[in-house]
N, C-alpha and C positions, 0 to 999 in steps of 0.2 A: 439837081436841085440843091441849093445851098442849105447847110445845116442851120436849123433855127436855134437862136440863143435862148436858153431856158433861164428866165429870170426868177421864176417861182416854181418850186417842186410841185408836181401834180398832186401828191399826197396832201400838201398844204391847202391846195385849192379844194380838193375833195372834202377836207375837214370843214370847210366853210359853206358847203352846200347843205342846206337844211330842207326839211319837208314841213311846210306850213300851209294850211288850208288846202292840202292835197296837191300842192305845187312844189317842185324842187326850186328853191330860191337861194339867193345870196343877199346878205344884208348890206346896207349902205356903208357901215363902218368897216366891214371886212373888205369890201371892194375898194374903198378909199385907201385902206392899208396896203392892199395888193398893188394898186395903181400908184402909190406914193404921193397921194394928195390928202388934204384934210377932209374930214367927213362933211364939214359945213360947206366946203367948196364944191364937193360932189353934189350935195343936196341943192345948192344954189344953182348949179348948172342944169340940174333936172327941173327945178322950178321955172327957170327961164325958158325951158323947152318942153313945157308940160304937154303940148300937143303930140310929141313924139313918144309919150309914155302912157298909152291907154291902160285900163285896168288889168288886162291880161299880160302886160309887160312889166308893170310895177304897181304895187299897192302899199298903203301905209298900214303898219301893224296897229292893233289896238293896244291900250295900256297893259292889258292882261297878257297879251302875246309878247310884248316887249319885256315885261317882268319875267315871263316864263323863259324867254331866251337868256336873260341875264342869269337866272337861277340855274338853268340847264348847263350853262357854260362853266359855272363855278359851283359844282355840287358839294364840295367839301367846305365851302365858305359858309359862315353864318349869314342867314338871310336878313337879320335885323340890321338896321342902318345905324351907324355910329354918329356921334355928335361932333365929329371933327369938322373943322372949317374947310380943309382941302380934302376933297374926295379922291379916292383912287380911281384911275381911269376906268370907266365902264361900271363902277360900283353903284352908281345911282342913275336911273333912267330919267333924264330931264326932257328928252324929246322922243317922240315915237319914231321907230325905225322905218325906213323904206325897204321893202323886199322886192328884189328884181328877179323875174323869171329869166329863163335862158334868152328869150327874145329881148327882154329889157337890158340884159347885160350886153347883148350885141349892139343895141341902140346906144349904149353909153359910149362906145368907141367913137361915135359920130359927134357926141356932145363934148367929150374930153379930148382936147387936141394936144396930146403929147405922144411922143414915140413910145415911152414906157407903157402908156395906157393901151396903145394898139398892140404891142407885143404881148402884154399880159392878157389882153382880151382874146387873142388868138389861142393862148394856152387854156384859158377858161372854156372857150368853145370846144376845144379838143377834149377837155375833161368831161364836159357835158355829153359829148358824143360817145366817149368811152363808157360813161355810166349807162347810157342808153343801151349800148351793146351788151354790157354785163347784165342788165335787167332782162333783156331779150333772151339771153342764153339761160338765165335763171328761170324764166317763165317756161322755156322749152324743156328744161330739166324737170321742173315741177310737173308739167304735163306727162312726161315719160314716167315719172315716179308714180303719179296717180294711176296711170294705165297699168303699171306693174302691180300696184296694190290691188286694183280691181281683179286683175288676172289671178294673182295668188290668193286673194280672199276666197274666190270660188274653189280653187284647188284645196285650200286648207279647210274649207267648210266640210268637205267630204271626210277629211282626216279627223276633224273634231267630232263630226257625227259618229264616225266609227268608234272613236274613243269613248264617247258618251254611251254608246250601246254596250261597250265592254264594261263600263263602270256601273251600269244600272243592274240591280239584282234581277236575275231572270228566274221565272217560275220553272221548276223542272217539268219536262213534258209529262203528260199523264200517260202512265203505262197501264197496260192491261194486267190485271192481277193474274198471277200464276196459280194454278190449282183448279180444283173443282168448285164450280159455283152452282149452287142449286137455284134453279129458276123457281121463284115463289109461285108462279102461275100454275105449275104442275101439281102443287100440293093440293089444290082444291079440286 
């Protein structure tokens, strides 16, 4: 098998995968940058092939979600907008973003007809698969940890109960008095 040319590091792709509305997605501007095309060209290709992108493949973010993405990506930046005529790239959200799920990203390769898009798309699909494997192993680890916690909680309960008994003041056992005790019933 021929060695695949790596155009984009996996870490860079992972950085662009976001969790929005409970889906792992990639935004149009990030995909356009990875594919080496303009965002407007990518969006135009998607709009021309709208029937290939149902809601579970691609959805448009709300204004609030788009603003959240902008702020989340530049947390150290001031969120107020300046009065400058030329805005810094990405500093102002003029259009709502398209968010592509894994299936939507796969469909993009059929819409964008370039060699780079196909190669980058393969890398993106491998990254999504790698993330799924990592999540599956983390879920398995979480299940094992929960089982251990339950197991040791019952064992430690016995220890804690014993410690509590030792810590609680105990009444000395009633002893029989030593010596002669006169029975009052005999006096009568």
